[in-house]
C-alpha positions, 0 to 999 in steps of 0.5 A: 344228272351230270355224267363223268367219263372213265379213260382206259387207264381208269382215270375219270374226267369230272365235268367242269361245272362240278370242278368249279363248284367244288374248287377242284384244280390240279393238285387237289386230293380226294379220298375214294370211298367205297359206298353202297351207291358206288364210289364217293370222292371226298375232297381232302384239300382245296386250292387255297392250302399250300405247304409253307415251303412253297411260299419261301422267297415269294416276296423277293421280286418285291424288295424295295430300298425304301419304305412304302406308304399306306396309300401305296399298300392300299393301291397295290391291294386294290390292283391285286383284287381286280386282277384276281377277279378278272382271272376268276371270270375267265 
């Protein structure tokens, strides 16, 4: 059984292995439900869900004055996949 710790303000620290397993990162919302065995936390959102307003202007830094070939797109996608994998391993 994994233990969590409450702070003097009533905040709880959920162990890293559980946060990783459930995809809990900053900004994730959970419903706290009164349960016969204690308090149940139900994850409401995941880190992959963002309001569309957060995406506005995200591509501005990639503006090009030329067309991009399929090969260049595939290369960029491959690089992004490798970078994302390497970040996930840290």
